[in-house]
Phi, psi and omega in degrees: 000145184301139172244036180210129174212167182217158176228095181271063181215155180277161173304326179294317180293319178296317181297319180295320182286325188255007175070045181253130181210126003280171178293124183278158174268083185236128176284131181265119180298147178294324175204162180227128170237165183305131180094349177254177186278134172236192178232148178222156171246126178223165180251140172213129182061030179080006180240139178275141181230149175252130185215146172281143185198140177300140177268117177120130176271141182289139174221125180261129166271155183302319181296325178293320176302313184297324182272357180070027182275158175290152180290153171284161182248131178248115184253003184237133179249106181252312183262104184292344180273353179298130180305335180296331184252349193308310183293320180293324180298322185279336189252115181299341180300336185260013179271149175209170174247135179253107180286126176221155169248342181212148162228156188230152172233149175286144182222145178107192185283146177306138182089340179229027183293143181245171181268124169246124186259148179236137183204184173235154179289147172284160176214185184300324181276344183211067188299333181278353184067037181289141175239151177250114178268127179294121185226173176232142177218150183196148174269131181242138179302129178085350182232341182079195182282140175215169180214165178211159181246143180276142181244165181211178176299136183286152172274180186293334179290327185266334193302331181295338182246342179192150180267005177232156177209167178296150169280108183261130186258140171286160183305320183285354180262357183301309181296322180298319178293315185289335187235353186286174179275178181297331179295329177290321177300312181296316181298317181293326180287327187257004174284170176299147179290169177305143182303125181301332182289346179268358184254154174245146184240129183238093173291146176225171174262005182285128178298153187304321182262023184285335186079005180281128180284179181293139178298152179267001176283164181290136185269180184233160171255141175295147182301331183295338179240014182293124175297147180305137174085004180252135177284160183285331181248153179061047183299140175244079187269000000 
């Protein structure tokens, strides 16, 4: 599953999509990898807020403790039964939405892997192509607030590069995720993934660790998931 995502949208666009008022003065990172800063939307006192927050919960291995090393960061939640996630999965207080416009997977031969980006087309109601990744966030003693995103089985657009992908929520599911019970968390993780035909795939020549963000040119869908009657380039979705 990808450990790289980006949000190529302004705070105003994010606020409009996620119901945040007033628009906050928040810097949007160019990209986020585990251990670096990302952005989350969470609710407090019945109001949604946008906040910068490190991506990944700290996890110490015994050997790391002995060597005095910093903990590794885990930004992906796959196994809901893992004791590390159990309390957060059950308690809606720890739910959040992770605004993204792209996520990426490495593609190609080891040592020369490149970035392939996945996104959705923008439209009149969502011009930035914003997606809501189902997430968890919590403040931890000694580490502060952190967050992670839940993953699920990949759709056909993503499967060529990874068998897992983010759990992406429809607009009408935001409240259900933020306030629902554990049965809603389980149902959302194990339902079918978003239709591959609604996603665009952007292969690049940028090396995985290049730091290059997603291109701003129009992306393509692989022919294997191309909806009937649509050309591969210049999609009008």
